[in-house]
DRENPA-3360 file (N, C-alpha, C; in nm, 2 decimals, always signed):
BEGIN
1 = MNTNLTVS = +0.08/-0.12/+0.00/+0.00/+0.00/+0.00/+0.09/+0.12/+0.00 ~ +0.04/+0.22/-0.08/+0.11/+0.35/-0.08/+0.09/+0.42/+0.05 ~ +0.20/+0.46/+0.12/+0.18/+0.53/+0.25/+0.23/+0.68/+0.24 ~ +0.28/+0.71/+0.12/+0.33/+0.85/+0.10/+0.23/+0.93/+0.02 ~ +0.13/+0.98/+0.09/+0.02/+1.05/+0.03/+0.00/+1.19/+0.09 ~ +0.00/+1.29/+0.01/-0.03/+1.42/+0.06/-0.17/+1.46/+0.01 ~ -0.26/+1.49/+0.11/-0.39/+1.53/+0.08/-0.40/+1.68/+0.09 ~ -0.43/+1.75/-0.02/-0.43/+1.90/-0.01/-0.58/+1.94/+0.00;
9 = FSVLSGKG = -0.60/+2.05/+0.08/-0.73/+2.11/+0.09/-0.72/+2.26/+0.10 ~ -0.81/+2.33/+0.05/-0.81/+2.47/+0.06/-0.93/+2.51/+0.15 ~ -0.91/+2.62/+0.22/-1.02/+2.67/+0.31/-1.06/+2.81/+0.25 ~ -1.18/+2.81/+0.21/-1.23/+2.93/+0.13/-1.35/+2.99/+0.20 ~ -1.39/+3.11/+0.16/-1.51/+3.17/+0.20/-1.56/+3.28/+0.10 ~ -1.69/+3.30/+0.09/-1.73/+3.40/+0.00/-1.71/+3.54/+0.05 ~ -1.71/+3.55/+0.18/-1.69/+3.69/+0.24/-1.60/+3.68/+0.36 ~ -1.54/+3.79/+0.40/-1.46/+3.79/+0.52/-1.54/+3.79/+0.65;
17 = GVGKSNLA = -1.47/+3.77/+0.76/-1.53/+3.78/+0.89/-1.60/+3.66/+0.93 ~ -1.58/+3.54/+0.86/-1.65/+3.42/+0.90/-1.57/+3.32/+0.98 ~ -1.44/+3.37/+1.01/-1.36/+3.28/+1.09/-1.28/+3.18/+1.01 ~ -1.26/+3.20/+0.89/-1.20/+3.11/+0.80/-1.05/+3.08/+0.84 ~ -0.97/+3.18/+0.86/-0.83/+3.15/+0.89/-0.81/+3.08/+1.02 ~ -0.90/+3.12/+1.12/-0.89/+3.06/+1.25/-0.93/+2.91/+1.24 ~ -1.03/+2.88/+1.16/-1.06/+2.74/+1.14/-0.95/+2.66/+1.07 ~ -0.89/+2.72/+0.97/-0.79/+2.66/+0.90/-0.67/+2.62/+0.99;
25 = LNLCYGLH = -0.64/+2.72/+1.08/-0.53/+2.69/+1.17/-0.57/+2.58/+1.27 ~ -0.69/+2.58/+1.32/-0.72/+2.48/+1.42/-0.75/+2.35/+1.36 ~ -0.80/+2.34/+1.24/-0.81/+2.21/+1.18/-0.68/+2.15/+1.16 ~ -0.58/+2.23/+1.12/-0.44/+2.17/+1.10/-0.38/+2.13/+1.23 ~ -0.41/+2.21/+1.34/-0.36/+2.18/+1.47/-0.42/+2.05/+1.51 ~ -0.55/+2.03/+1.49/-0.62/+1.90/+1.52/-0.56/+1.78/+1.45 ~ -0.53/+1.80/+1.32/-0.47/+1.69/+1.24/-0.33/+1.66/+1.29 ~ -0.26/+1.76/+1.33/-0.13/+1.73/+1.39/-0.14/+1.66/+1.52;
33 = QMGHTVLL = -0.24/+1.69/+1.60/-0.26/+1.62/+1.73/-0.29/+1.47/+1.70 ~ -0.35/+1.44/+1.59/-0.38/+1.30/+1.55/-0.26/+1.23/+1.50 ~ -0.15/+1.30/+1.49/-0.02/+1.23/+1.45/+0.02/+1.26/+1.31 ~ -0.06/+1.35/+1.24/-0.02/+1.38/+1.10/+0.08/+1.49/+1.09 ~ +0.16/+1.49/+0.98/+0.24/+1.60/+0.95/+0.16/+1.70/+0.86 ~ +0.17/+1.82/+0.89/+0.08/+1.92/+0.82/+0.17/+2.04/+0.78 ~ +0.14/+2.09/+0.65/+0.20/+2.21/+0.61/+0.08/+2.31/+0.58 ~ +0.08/+2.42/+0.65/-0.02/+2.52/+0.63/+0.04/+2.64/+0.56;
41 = VDSDLGLA = -0.03/+2.68/+0.45/+0.02/+2.79/+0.37/-0.08/+2.90/+0.37 ~ -0.03/+3.02/+0.42/-0.11/+3.14/+0.42/-0.12/+3.19/+0.27 ~ -0.23/+3.16/+0.21/-0.24/+3.20/+0.06/-0.33/+3.33/+0.04 ~ -0.35/+3.40/+0.15/-0.42/+3.53/+0.14/-0.31/+3.63/+0.11 ~ -0.28/+3.66/-0.01/-0.16/+3.75/-0.04/-0.19/+3.90/-0.02 ~ -0.31/+3.93/+0.00/-0.34/+4.07/+0.03/-0.36/+4.11/+0.18 ~ -0.42/+4.02/+0.25/-0.45/+4.04/+0.39/-0.42/+3.92/+0.48 ~ -0.30/+3.87/+0.47/-0.25/+3.76/+0.55/-0.27/+3.78/+0.70;
49 = NLDVLLGI = -0.31/+3.68/+0.78/-0.32/+3.70/+0.92/-0.30/+3.58/+1.00 ~ -0.25/+3.47/+0.95/-0.21/+3.36/+1.03/-0.10/+3.39/+1.12 ~ -0.01/+3.47/+1.08/+0.10/+3.51/+1.17/+0.04/+3.59/+1.29 ~ -0.06/+3.67/+1.27/-0.12/+3.74/+1.38/-0.19/+3.65/+1.48 ~ -0.26/+3.55/+1.42/-0.33/+3.45/+1.51/-0.23/+3.37/+1.59 ~ -0.11/+3.36/+1.55/-0.01/+3.29/+1.62/+0.09/+3.37/+1.70 ~ +0.08/+3.51/+1.68/+0.17/+3.60/+1.76/+0.31/+3.59/+1.71 ~ +0.33/+3.57/+1.58/+0.47/+3.56/+1.53/+0.50/+3.67/+1.43;
57 = SPGNDLQD = +0.63/+3.69/+1.41/+0.67/+3.79/+1.31/+0.77/+3.73/+1.21 ~ +0.72/+3.67/+1.10/+0.81/+3.61/+1.01/+0.91/+3.70/+0.94 ~ +1.03/+3.65/+0.92/+1.13/+3.73/+0.85/+1.11/+3.73/+0.70 ~ +1.06/+3.61/+0.65/+1.04/+3.60/+0.51/+0.90/+3.54/+0.49 ~ +0.85/+3.55/+0.37/+0.71/+3.51/+0.35/+0.69/+3.45/+0.20 ~ +0.57/+3.41/+0.18/+0.53/+3.35/+0.05/+0.57/+3.44/-0.07 ~ +0.55/+3.57/-0.05/+0.58/+3.66/-0.16/+0.72/+3.66/-0.21 ~ +0.81/+3.62/-0.12/+0.95/+3.61/-0.15/+0.98/+3.50/-0.26;
65 = IFMENRDP = +0.89/+3.40/-0.27/+0.91/+3.30/-0.37/+0.90/+3.36/-0.51 ~ +0.81/+3.46/-0.52/+0.79/+3.52/-0.65/+0.89/+3.64/-0.67 ~ +0.91/+3.72/-0.57/+0.99/+3.84/-0.59/+1.14/+3.82/-0.58 ~ +1.18/+3.71/-0.50/+1.32/+3.69/-0.48/+1.36/+3.55/-0.52 ~ +1.27/+3.47/-0.57/+1.30/+3.33/-0.61/+1.35/+3.25/-0.50 ~ +1.29/+3.27/-0.38/+1.33/+3.19/-0.26/+1.28/+3.05/-0.26 ~ +1.35/+2.96/-0.20/+1.30/+2.82/-0.18/+1.20/+2.82/-0.07 ~ +1.08/+2.76/-0.09/+0.98/+2.76/+0.02/+1.04/+2.69/+0.15;
73 = ADILISIG = +1.12/+2.60/+0.13/+1.18/+2.53/+0.25/+1.25/+2.62/+0.35 ~ +1.31/+2.73/+0.29/+1.38/+2.83/+0.37/+1.29/+2.93/+0.44 ~ +1.16/+2.92/+0.41/+1.07/+3.02/+0.47/+0.98/+2.96/+0.58 ~ +0.99/+2.83/+0.59/+0.90/+2.76/+0.68/+0.92/+2.80/+0.83 ~ +0.81/+2.80/+0.90/+0.82/+2.83/+1.05/+0.75/+2.71/+1.12 ~ +0.81/+2.65/+1.21/+0.75/+2.55/+1.29/+0.65/+2.61/+1.39 ~ +0.52/+2.56/+1.39/+0.42/+2.62/+1.47/+0.35/+2.52/+1.56 ~ +0.41/+2.40/+1.57/+0.35/+2.30/+1.66/+0.38/+2.33/+1.80;
81 = PAGSEGFD = +0.32/+2.25/+1.89/+0.35/+2.27/+2.04/+0.50/+2.24/+2.06 ~ +0.55/+2.30/+2.17/+0.69/+2.29/+2.20/+0.74/+2.14/+2.20 ~ +0.84/+2.11/+2.13/+0.90/+1.98/+2.13/+0.84/+1.89/+2.02 ~ +0.74/+1.94/+1.95/+0.69/+1.86/+1.84/+0.74/+1.90/+1.70 ~ +0.73/+1.81/+1.61/+0.78/+1.84/+1.47/+0.67/+1.80/+1.37 ~ +0.68/+1.86/+1.25/+0.59/+1.82/+1.15/+0.46/+1.90/+1.14 ~ +0.46/+2.02/+1.20/+0.35/+2.12/+1.18/+0.41/+2.25/+1.15 ~ +0.41/+2.29/+1.02/+0.48/+2.41/+0.97/+0.39/+2.50/+0.90;
89 = LLPANSGV = +0.43/+2.63/+0.90/+0.36/+2.74/+0.84/+0.45/+2.80/+0.73 ~ +0.39/+2.82/+0.61/+0.45/+2.90/+0.51/+0.38/+3.04/+0.51 ~ +0.43/+3.14/+0.58/+0.35/+3.26/+0.60/+0.35/+3.35/+0.48 ~ +0.26/+3.45/+0.48/+0.25/+3.55/+0.38/+0.25/+3.68/+0.44 ~ +0.24/+3.79/+0.36/+0.25/+3.92/+0.41/+0.13/+4.00/+0.37 ~ +0.10/+4.11/+0.45/-0.02/+4.19/+0.42/+0.02/+4.31/+0.34 ~ -0.06/+4.36/+0.25/-0.04/+4.49/+0.18/+0.07/+4.49/+0.08 ~ +0.11/+4.37/+0.03/+0.21/+4.37/-0.08/+0.13/+4.36/-0.21;
97 = TAVIDLDQ = +0.11/+4.48/-0.27/+0.02/+4.48/-0.38/+0.07/+4.42/-0.51 ~ +0.21/+4.40/-0.52/+0.27/+4.35/-0.64/+0.23/+4.21/-0.67 ~ +0.19/+4.13/-0.56/+0.15/+3.99/-0.59/+0.02/+3.95/-0.53 ~ -0.07/+4.05/-0.52/-0.21/+4.02/-0.47/-0.28/+3.93/-0.57 ~ -0.28/+3.96/-0.70/-0.35/+3.87/-0.80/-0.24/+3.80/-0.88 ~ -0.24/+3.67/-0.87/-0.14/+3.59/-0.94/-0.21/+3.54/-1.07 ~ -0.13/+3.54/-1.18/-0.18/+3.49/-1.31/-0.15/+3.34/-1.31 ~ -0.19/+3.27/-1.42/-0.16/+3.13/-1.43/-0.02/+3.09/-1.43;
105 = EAHALLRE = +0.07/+3.18/-1.49/+0.21/+3.15/-1.48/+0.27/+3.15/-1.34 ~ +0.22/+3.24/-1.26/+0.26/+3.25/-1.12/+0.21/+3.13/-1.04 ~ +0.09/+3.09/-1.06/+0.04/+2.98/-1.00/+0.12/+2.85/-1.03 ~ +0.16/+2.84/-1.16/+0.24/+2.73/-1.20/+0.37/+2.73/-1.14 ~ +0.43/+2.85/-1.12/+0.56/+2.86/-1.05/+0.55/+2.81/-0.91 ~ +0.44/+2.86/-0.84/+0.42/+2.82/-0.70/+0.40/+2.67/-0.69 ~ +0.33/+2.61/-0.78/+0.30/+2.47/-0.78/+0.43/+2.39/-0.80 ~ +0.52/+2.44/-0.89/+0.64/+2.37/-0.92/+0.74/+2.38/-0.80;
113 = KLNPLAER = +0.74/+2.49/-0.73/+0.83/+2.50/-0.61/+0.77/+2.43/-0.49 ~ +0.64/+2.43/-0.47/+0.58/+2.39/-0.35/+0.55/+2.24/-0.34 ~ +0.52/+2.18/-0.46/+0.49/+2.03/-0.46/+0.60/+1.94/-0.40 ~ +0.73/+1.96/-0.44/+0.83/+1.87/-0.38/+0.84/+1.88/-0.22 ~ +0.82/+2.01/-0.17/+0.82/+2.03/-0.03/+0.69/+1.96/+0.03 ~ +0.58/+1.99/-0.03/+0.45/+1.94/+0.03/+0.44/+1.79/+0.04 ~ +0.51/+1.72/-0.05/+0.51/+1.57/-0.05/+0.57/+1.51/+0.07 ~ +0.64/+1.59/+0.15/+0.69/+1.54/+0.28/+0.59/+1.53/+0.39;
121 = YDFLALDI = +0.47/+1.59/+0.36/+0.36/+1.60/+0.46/+0.24/+1.51/+0.43 ~ +0.16/+1.48/+0.53/+0.04/+1.41/+0.51/-0.07/+1.50/+0.46 ~ -0.07/+1.63/+0.50/-0.17/+1.72/+0.46/-0.10/+1.85/+0.42 ~ -0.16/+1.91/+0.31/-0.12/+2.05/+0.27/-0.25/+2.13/+0.27 ~ -0.25/+2.24/+0.35/-0.37/+2.32/+0.37/-0.34/+2.46/+0.32 ~ -0.42/+2.52/+0.23/-0.41/+2.65/+0.19/-0.52/+2.74/+0.25 ~ -0.49/+2.84/+0.32/-0.58/+2.93/+0.38/-0.59/+3.05/+0.27 ~ -0.70/+3.05/+0.20/-0.72/+3.14/+0.09/-0.80/+3.26/+0.12;
129 = GAGISPSA = -0.76/+3.37/+0.06/-0.84/+3.50/+0.08/-0.98/+3.49/+0.05 ~ -1.07/+3.56/+0.12/-1.21/+3.56/+0.09/-1.24/+3.62/-0.04 ~ -1.36/+3.57/-0.10/-1.40/+3.63/-0.22/-1.37/+3.56/-0.35 ~ -1.38/+3.62/-0.46/-1.36/+3.56/-0.59/-1.26/+3.63/-0.67 ~ -1.15/+3.67/-0.61/-1.04/+3.73/-0.68/-0.97/+3.62/-0.77 ~ -0.90/+3.66/-0.87/-0.84/+3.56/-0.96/-0.74/+3.47/-0.88 ~ -0.67/+3.52/-0.78/-0.58/+3.44/-0.70/-0.65/+3.34/-0.61 ~ -0.76/+3.39/-0.55/-0.84/+3.30/-0.46/-0.90/+3.18/-0.55;
137 = LGFGAMTA = -0.95/+3.21/-0.66/-1.01/+3.11/-0.75/-0.90/+3.01/-0.79 ~ -0.78/+3.07/-0.83/-0.68/+2.98/-0.88/-0.62/+2.89/-0.77 ~ -0.61/+2.94/-0.65/-0.56/+2.86/-0.54/-0.67/+2.75/-0.51 ~ -0.79/+2.79/-0.51/-0.90/+2.69/-0.48/-0.90/+2.58/-0.58 ~ -0.87/+2.61/-0.70/-0.88/+2.51/-0.81/-0.76/+2.41/-0.80 ~ -0.65/+2.45/-0.73/-0.53/+2.37/-0.72/-0.54/+2.25/-0.63 ~ -0.63/+2.25/-0.53/-0.63/+2.15/-0.42/-0.72/+2.04/-0.45 ~ -0.70/+1.93/-0.39/-0.79/+1.81/-0.40/-0.92/+1.83/-0.34;
145 = LRLVVVTP = -0.93/+1.90/-0.22/-1.05/+1.92/-0.15/-1.07/+2.07/-0.13 ~ -1.19/+2.11/-0.12/-1.23/+2.25/-0.10/-1.33/+2.26/+0.02 ~ -1.29/+2.33/+0.12/-1.37/+2.35/+0.24/-1.42/+2.49/+0.24 ~ -1.55/+2.51/+0.22/-1.61/+2.64/+0.21/-1.67/+2.68/+0.35 ~ -1.62/+2.78/+0.41/-1.67/+2.82/+0.54/-1.78/+2.92/+0.53 ~ -1.89/+2.89/+0.59/-2.01/+2.98/+0.59/-2.05/+3.00/+0.73 ~ -2.13/+3.11/+0.75/-2.20/+3.13/+0.88/-2.35/+3.13/+0.85 ~ -2.44/+3.13/+0.95/-2.58/+3.13/+0.92/-2.63/+3.27/+0.86;
153 = EPTSLTDS = -2.55/+3.37/+0.85/-2.59/+3.50/+0.80/-2.62/+3.49/+0.65 ~ -2.73/+3.55/+0.61/-2.77/+3.55/+0.46/-2.66/+3.59/+0.37 ~ -2.59/+3.70/+0.41/-2.48/+3.75/+0.32/-2.37/+3.64/+0.30 ~ -2.34/+3.57/+0.41/-2.24/+3.46/+0.39/-2.29/+3.35/+0.30 ~ -2.41/+3.32/+0.31/-2.47/+3.21/+0.22/-2.47/+3.26/+0.07 ~ -2.51/+3.39/+0.05/-2.51/+3.44/-0.08/-2.37/+3.45/-0.14 ~ -2.28/+3.50/-0.07/-2.14/+3.51/-0.12/-2.07/+3.37/-0.14 ~ -2.10/+3.28/-0.05/-2.05/+3.14/-0.07/-2.10/+3.07/-0.19;
161 = YALMKVLS = -2.23/+3.09/-0.22/-2.29/+3.04/-0.34/-2.22/+3.10/-0.46 ~ -2.20/+3.23/-0.46/-2.13/+3.30/-0.57/-1.99/+3.24/-0.59 ~ -1.92/+3.22/-0.48/-1.79/+3.16/-0.49/-1.79/+3.02/-0.56 ~ -1.88/+2.93/-0.52/-1.89/+2.80/-0.58/-1.94/+2.81/-0.72 ~ -2.03/+2.90/-0.75/-2.07/+2.92/-0.89/-1.96/+2.96/-0.98 ~ -1.87/+3.05/-0.94/-1.76/+3.10/-1.03/-1.66/+2.98/-1.04 ~ -1.63/+2.91/-0.94/-1.54/+2.80/-0.95/-1.59/+2.69/-1.04 ~ -1.72/+2.67/-1.04/-1.79/+2.57/-1.12/-1.79/+2.61/-1.27;
169 = TTYGIDDF = -1.83/+2.74/-1.29/-1.84/+2.78/-1.43/-1.70/+2.81/-1.50 ~ -1.60/+2.85/-1.42/-1.47/+2.88/-1.47/-1.38/+2.76/-1.48 ~ -1.38/+2.68/-1.37/-1.29/+2.56/-1.36/-1.35/+2.43/-1.37 ~ -1.49/+2.42/-1.39/-1.55/+2.30/-1.40/-1.55/+2.22/-1.27 ~ -1.54/+2.28/-1.15/-1.53/+2.22/-1.02/-1.67/+2.21/-0.96 ~ -1.71/+2.09/-0.92/-1.84/+2.07/-0.86/-1.83/+1.99/-0.73 ~ -1.71/+1.98/-0.67/-1.70/+1.91/-0.54/-1.65/+2.01/-0.43 ~ -1.74/+2.04/-0.34/-1.72/+2.13/-0.23/-1.77/+2.07/-0.10;
177 = SILVNQAD = -1.70/+2.10/+0.01/-1.74/+2.06/+0.14/-1.78/+2.18/+0.22 ~ -1.89/+2.18/+0.28/-1.94/+2.30/+0.36/-1.91/+2.28/+0.51 ~ -1.86/+2.39/+0.56/-1.83/+2.39/+0.71/-1.90/+2.51/+0.76 ~ -2.00/+2.49/+0.85/-2.08/+2.60/+0.90/-2.02/+2.65/+1.04 ~ -1.97/+2.77/+1.04/-1.91/+2.83/+1.16/-2.01/+2.92/+1.24 ~ -1.98/+2.93/+1.37/-2.06/+3.03/+1.45/-2.21/+3.00/+1.45 ~ -2.24/+2.87/+1.46/-2.38/+2.82/+1.47/-2.42/+2.82/+1.61 ~ -2.55/+2.85/+1.64/-2.60/+2.85/+1.78/-2.61/+2.70/+1.83;
185 = SPAEAKRT = -2.63/+2.61/+1.73/-2.65/+2.47/+1.77/-2.62/+2.38/+1.65 ~ -2.60/+2.25/+1.67/-2.58/+2.16/+1.56/-2.70/+2.17/+1.46 ~ -2.82/+2.18/+1.52/-2.94/+2.19/+1.43/-2.93/+2.31/+1.34 ~ -2.89/+2.43/+1.39/-2.88/+2.55/+1.31/-2.77/+2.53/+1.20 ~ -2.67/+2.46/+1.23/-2.56/+2.44/+1.13/-2.62/+2.35/+1.02 ~ -2.69/+2.25/+1.05/-2.75/+2.17/+0.95/-2.86/+2.24/+0.86 ~ -2.93/+2.32/+0.93/-3.03/+2.40/+0.85/-2.96/+2.50/+0.76 ~ -2.85/+2.56/+0.80/-2.78/+2.65/+0.72/-2.72/+2.58/+0.60;
193 = YARLSAVC = -2.66/+2.46/+0.62/-2.61/+2.38/+0.51/-2.73/+2.34/+0.41 ~ -2.84/+2.30/+0.47/-2.95/+2.26/+0.38/-3.00/+2.37/+0.29 ~ -3.00/+2.49/+0.34/-3.04/+2.61/+0.26/-2.95/+2.63/+0.14 ~ -2.82/+2.63/+0.17/-2.72/+2.65/+0.07/-2.71/+2.53/-0.03 ~ -2.72/+2.41/+0.02/-2.72/+2.29/-0.06/-2.84/+2.29/-0.16 ~ -2.96/+2.33/-0.11/-3.07/+2.33/-0.20/-3.06/+2.43/-0.32 ~ -3.00/+2.54/-0.29/-2.98/+2.64/-0.40/-2.87/+2.59/-0.50 ~ -2.77/+2.53/-0.45/-2.66/+2.47/-0.54/-2.72/+2.36/-0.62;
201 = QRFLGFTP = -2.80/+2.28/-0.57/-2.86/+2.17/-0.64/-2.96/+2.22/-0.75 ~ -3.03/+2.32/-0.72/-3.13/+2.38/-0.81/-3.07/+2.45/-0.92 ~ -2.97/+2.54/-0.89/-2.92/+2.63/-0.99/-2.78/+2.59/-1.05 ~ -2.70/+2.51/-0.98/-2.57/+2.47/-1.03/-2.56/+2.32/-1.06 ~ -2.66/+2.24/-1.02/-2.66/+2.10/-1.06/-2.57/+2.01/-0.98 ~ -2.53/+2.06/-0.86/-2.45/+1.97/-0.78/-2.49/+1.99/-0.63 ~ -2.46/+1.89/-0.55/-2.49/+1.90/-0.40/-2.36/+1.90/-0.33 ~ -2.32/+2.01/-0.26/-2.20/+2.01/-0.18/-2.21/+1.91/-0.06;
209 = EYLGGIRL = -2.10/+1.86/-0.01/-2.10/+1.78/+0.11/-2.11/+1.86/+0.24 ~ -2.17/+1.80/+0.34/-2.18/+1.86/+0.47/-2.06/+1.81/+0.55 ~ -1.97/+1.90/+0.58/-1.85/+1.85/+0.66/-1.87/+1.86/+0.81 ~ -1.95/+1.96/+0.85/-1.98/+1.97/+0.99/-2.00/+2.12/+1.03 ~ -2.04/+2.14/+1.16/-2.06/+2.27/+1.21/-1.98/+2.30/+1.33 ~ -1.94/+2.42/+1.35/-1.87/+2.47/+1.47/-1.96/+2.56/+1.55 ~ -1.99/+2.53/+1.67/-2.07/+2.61/+1.76/-2.01/+2.74/+1.79 ~ -2.10/+2.84/+1.81/-2.06/+2.97/+1.86/-2.01/+2.95/+2.00;
217 = DGAVPEAV = -1.89/+3.00/+2.03/-1.82/+2.97/+2.15/-1.73/+3.08/+2.19 ~ -1.74/+3.13/+2.32/-1.66/+3.23/+2.37/-1.51/+3.20/+2.38 ~ -1.48/+3.06/+2.38/-1.34/+3.02/+2.39/-1.27/+3.06/+2.26 ~ -1.34/+3.08/+2.15/-1.27/+3.12/+2.03/-1.21/+3.26/+2.03 ~ -1.29/+3.36/+2.06/-1.22/+3.49/+2.06/-1.12/+3.51/+2.18 ~ -1.14/+3.43/+2.28/-1.05/+3.43/+2.39/-0.91/+3.38/+2.34 ~ -0.91/+3.27/+2.26/-0.79/+3.22/+2.21/-0.72/+3.32/+2.11 ~ -0.81/+3.39/+2.03/-0.76/+3.48/+1.94/-0.68/+3.59/+2.01;
225 = RKQRPFLQ = -0.74/+3.64/+2.12/-0.67/+3.74/+2.20/-0.54/+3.69/+2.26 ~ -0.53/+3.57/+2.29/-0.41/+3.51/+2.34/-0.31/+3.47/+2.23 ~ -0.36/+3.48/+2.10/-0.28/+3.45/+1.98/-0.23/+3.30/+1.98 ~ -0.33/+3.21/+2.01/-0.30/+3.07/+2.02/-0.42/+3.00/+1.96 ~ -0.41/+2.88/+1.91/-0.52/+2.80/+1.86/-0.62/+2.77/+1.97 ~ -0.75/+2.78/+1.95/-0.85/+2.75/+2.06/-0.84/+2.60/+2.09 ~ -0.80/+2.52/+2.01/-0.78/+2.37/+2.04/-0.67/+2.36/+2.15 ~ -0.58/+2.45/+2.15/-0.47/+2.45/+2.25/-0.51/+2.51/+2.38;
233 = VNPKSPAA = -0.58/+2.63/+2.37/-0.62/+2.70/+2.49/-0.73/+2.63/+2.57 ~ -0.83/+2.58/+2.50/-0.94/+2.52/+2.56/-0.99/+2.40/+2.48 ~ -0.92/+2.28/+2.49/-0.95/+2.17/+2.41/-1.08/+2.10/+2.44 ~ -1.15/+2.13/+2.55/-1.27/+2.07/+2.58/-1.39/+2.17/+2.55 ~ -1.37/+2.28/+2.49/-1.47/+2.37/+2.46/-1.56/+2.32/+2.35 ~ -1.68/+2.36/+2.33/-1.77/+2.31/+2.23/-1.71/+2.33/+2.09 ~ -1.65/+2.45/+2.06/-1.59/+2.47/+1.93/-1.47/+2.37/+1.90 ~ -1.39/+2.35/+2.01/-1.28/+2.26/+1.99/-1.32/+2.12/+1.97;
241 = LDCMQIAA = -1.43/+2.07/+2.04/-1.48/+1.94/+2.01/-1.54/+1.92/+1.87 ~ -1.61/+2.03/+1.83/-1.66/+2.02/+1.69/-1.55/+2.02/+1.59 ~ -1.44/+2.10/+1.61/-1.33/+2.11/+1.52/-1.26/+1.98/+1.51 ~ -1.24/+1.91/+1.62/-1.18/+1.78/+1.62/-1.26/+1.67/+1.54 ~ -1.39/+1.68/+1.54/-1.47/+1.59/+1.46/-1.45/+1.62/+1.31 ~ -1.44/+1.74/+1.28/-1.41/+1.77/+1.13/-1.27/+1.73/+1.09 ~ -1.17/+1.75/+1.18/-1.04/+1.70/+1.15/-1.04/+1.55/+1.14 ~ -1.12/+1.48/+1.22/-1.13/+1.33/+1.21/-1.19/+1.29/+1.08;
249 = SLHTTRGT = -1.28/+1.37/+1.02/-1.33/+1.34/+0.89/-1.23/+1.35/+0.78 ~ -1.14/+1.45/+0.79/-1.03/+1.47/+0.70/-0.93/+1.35/+0.71 ~ -0.91/+1.31/+0.84/-0.82/+1.19/+0.86/-0.88/+1.07/+0.79 ~ -1.01/+1.05/+0.80/-1.08/+0.93/+0.74/-1.07/+0.94/+0.59 ~ -1.08/+1.06/+0.53/-1.07/+1.08/+0.39/-0.94/+1.04/+0.34 ~ -0.83/+1.08/+0.41/-0.70/+1.03/+0.37/-0.68/+0.88/+0.38 ~ -0.74/+0.82/+0.48/-0.73/+0.68/+0.49/-0.80/+0.61/+0.38 ~ -0.91/+0.66/+0.33/-0.98/+0.60/+0.22/-0.90/+0.62/+0.09;
257 = LLANEAVS = -0.84/+0.73/+0.07/-0.75/+0.75/-0.04/-0.63/+0.66/-0.04 ~ -0.58/+0.64/+0.07/-0.46/+0.55/+0.09/-0.51/+0.40/+0.05 ~ -0.62/+0.36/+0.10/-0.67/+0.23/+0.07/-0.70/+0.21/-0.08 ~ -0.73/+0.32/-0.15/-0.76/+0.31/-0.29/-0.64/+0.34/-0.38 ~ -0.52/+0.34/-0.31/-0.39/+0.36/-0.38/-0.39/+0.49/-0.46 ~ -0.44/+0.60/-0.40/-0.44/+0.73/-0.46/-0.29/+0.78/-0.49 ~ -0.27/+0.85/-0.60/-0.14/+0.90/-0.63/-0.13/+1.04/-0.57 ~ -0.01/+1.07/-0.51/+0.01/+1.20/-0.44/+0.04/+1.31/-0.54;
265 = VPLRASIP = -0.05/+1.40/-0.56/-0.02/+1.52/-0.64/-0.08/+1.64/-0.55 ~ +0.01/+1.69/-0.47/-0.05/+1.79/-0.37/-0.12/+1.91/-0.44 ~ -0.06/+1.97/-0.53/-0.13/+2.08/-0.60/-0.13/+2.05/-0.75 ~ -0.25/+2.07/-0.81/-0.26/+2.04/-0.95/-0.27/+2.17/-1.03 ~ -0.26/+2.16/-1.16/-0.27/+2.28/-1.25/-0.41/+2.34/-1.24 ~ -0.41/+2.47/-1.22/-0.54/+2.55/-1.21/-0.57/+2.62/-1.35 ~ -0.61/+2.54/-1.44/-0.63/+2.60/-1.58/-0.78/+2.61/-1.60 ~ -0.84/+2.73/-1.63/-0.98/+2.74/-1.65/-1.03/+2.64/-1.76;
273 = SRKE = -1.14/+2.58/-1.74/-1.19/+2.48/-1.83/-1.29/+2.54/-1.93 ~ -1.36/+2.65/-1.89/-1.45/+2.72/-1.98/-1.48/+2.86/-1.93 ~ -1.53/+2.94/-2.02/-1.56/+3.08/-1.98/-1.69/+3.08/-1.89 ~ -1.69/+3.19/-1.81/-1.81/+3.21/-1.73/-1.93/+3.24/-1.82;
% end
């Protein structure tokens, strides 16, 4: 059986303010707690904030790959608990307008440089900027899995639908997993998913998967203020327990792919398949 498999996933959202980056960080933290090696890439080239969530100040960042031809391995920062290995961050920078929107050639360069490094890990996660910018769409099309973070707010549902519509019409992608954040209860999370799923089925012709819900929890902003993952600060909180269930689903997905002898291609070419 093939045991060298990197499963890539992107964490996307139609609008900002839904907790996307925080969930990306904590999902990766949870996977690492399960014994997986994880590479987390801050792919929000305009408003990166994973470094802020972790309270670190990187000396180099993702933009240096394009502007200074740096090796990604030289930019990595270990972000696992003290004494642990195999949980690394490739940080980005905020406000660097020269590389906010990457074209296909730049995406291809990143894929060429990042894939050899990513193959050392069990999971490669891209935290992608909110919305439907060319860079966000291109990054989302590169991964094997796409996790769309929504909240019960109507604006979040509308913008997430738009994001999936553009990825579908531009790249021919119809496989998405919905993660409902800041839900009052598991029932509200499922109702939120059902509303979004019904619209996708009716107008786009596909049904996204329900990955799970994260309950609204005061432990989350508390951890943000402490600049640490909420799984680390309060691992028994409702949000942490929900997050671990979703991480367990990703663990199961990798196990299924391993059993099916999947071939490891962390990032694939993001070439538009048809016009909008």
